[in-house]
N, C-alpha and C positions, 0 to 999 in steps of 0.2 A: 471776810468771814470764811474760814476754812473748816470743812467738815470731812470726817472720815466715815465711809460707808462700807459695810461688808455683809456678805451673805454666804452661808454654808448649808443651806436648807436642802439641797439636792446633791447631784453628782459633782457639781463644780464648786469652785471657790472664787469669790470676787472680793477684791479690796479696791476702793476707789477714793481718790482725793477730789473733793468738790469745793468750788469757791464761787460764791455769788450765783449759784444755779448752773454753773458750767463745770463740766468734767475736765479736770486738769490732767489727770493720769489715772491709770488703772492697771491692775493685774487680774487676769481671769484665766483659769485653767482647770482641767479635770483633776479631781482629788478625792475620788470616791473612797470613803471610810478612812481618809487620812487628813481630814480637815483640822482635827485637833493638833496634828503634828505640824501642819503647814501654815495655819492662819497667822500666828504671831510673827514668824519669820517673814511672811509676805508683807505684813503691815510695816515691819521694820525696813524691809527693802524698798517699799514704795516711798516711805518718808525720806529715806536716805538719798535716793536718786532725785528727789525734789527739794533736797536741802531743807527739810522740815523736821521738827521734833514733835513728839506726841503732845507735849505741852502747848504747842502752837495751835492745836485744834480747838475750834470754838464749840463743836458739838459732834455727836456721833449718831449715825443712822444705821439701823440694823433690821434685818428681816426677823419676824417673830414666829414664823411658821404659817401654815402647816408645812410638813416635809419630813425628812429623815429625823427620827427621834433624837439620835446623837447629834446630827448635823445642826439642827435648830438650836440645841442647847450650847453647842460650841460657840457660835457667833454671839448669841445672846449673853452668855456668861462673860465673855471678853468685853463686850460693850458695857455691861453693867459695872464691871470692875473699873474700867477706864472712866466712865461717866461719874461714878461715885468718888473715885480717888482724886480725880482732877476737878471735881465739882463743875462739870460741864453738862449741858442739856443732852438728853437721850430721846431719839425719835424712833418709834417702832412702826414697821410697815408689813403688811401681808406679803408673804412670799409669792402668793398667786398674783397679787396686784402688780408686782414687779415684772411679771411676764407679759403684761398687756402691751398692745401697740397703741400709743396715743393717737387720737383721731379716729379710732375704730371701736366698734362695739365688740367686745371680746369675751369668749368663754376661756378663761385661763385654767390650764390643767397641769396636774403633776401626778405621776404614778404613785398610787397608794397601795399597790400590790393586791394580790388575791382578786384580780379582775375588778378593781375599784380605782377611782380617781379622786384626788382632791380637786375641787372645782369651785370657781367663783366667776361671776359675770360682772363686767365693768363697762360703762358707756364710754363715749368718745372723750369725755373730760375726766375720766377716772372715778366717776361716781359709782358706788356699788349698786347693782341691780339685783343680784342674787348673792346673798351672804355666803362666804366660804363654807363649804360643806363636803362631805364624802358622798359620791354618787357611784353606783355601779357603772361599769363601762357601757352596758346596754342603755342605761339612763342618759349617759353622755351623748351617745349617738342619736337617741330619741330627741333630746333637747336640740341638738344641731339641726335635725330634720324639721322640727317644729318652729325653729327660729332661724330662717335662712339669712337674716341680716346680721347674724352673729358669727364671727370667725374664731376658730379654735387657735389658741396660742400656748406655746410651751414646747418642751421636748417630747414630741408625740410619737416617737417610734414605737412605743409600747402599744399604741392604738393602731399601728400601721397607717398613720397619717403623716404627711410631711411636717417636719418641725418648723416653727417660725423663728426667724432671726429677730432678736430683740436686744435693745441696748439697755442692759440692766443698770449700768451706772447712771445713765441719763434718767431712767425711771426713778432711781433713788433720789436724784437731784430735785425731781418734781415733788417729792414727798416730805421735804423738810418744811413742814408747816405746823401751825399751832395745834391743830386737831390730832396730830400724831405724836405730840410731845407728852412724855410721861413725867409727872411731878417728882416721883421718888423712884430712881432707877433700881433700887433694891426690890421694889415690888413688881418689876417687869416679869411677866410670866410667858412661857412659850405656848403656842397654840398647836395642839396635836390633832384634834377633830375625831380621831378614830374612836375615842371613848364615847363621844356623843352619838356616833353612828351605831354603836352597839346597844344603845339604850332602847 
């Protein structure tokens, strides 16, 4: 069972080839505001160097957001088209959950601009303890102070915190499960969160 996973929700771009829960190969690089230009060529390059065709894929796994408005849409749109066209399953995963460190209780964070963060808390096994939401950066620091057993995860330079090293592709491999499968790929919708924060 071979799967193709990709994420363009933040500054970087990730394309990974996964088989039976193992990461066979991946391409990961910075591509801020150029994900729409690079994603399809990187998919083609990854498949070519592994002597695979897109038709060989049994499923697709993609981040659904939150994150960059354009970035989230780029990956999700490509995944929807491939899943629908090839009639293969589509799995959707929170962009924040992909930032967690398995085995640790994590506050997963991403820069939402304007002194705010996208935030979600996941336990050691990946169960959601705090649903993905927008928090002010002050609220983030207060949460960390109140919960010393939780570690911050993500690209955290914007908070003047050390960024955590995370294996995105491996986290994708952990999320190819029934609860993340969407029945109709054309109904897949991105998660932005900012709209709910403003209500």
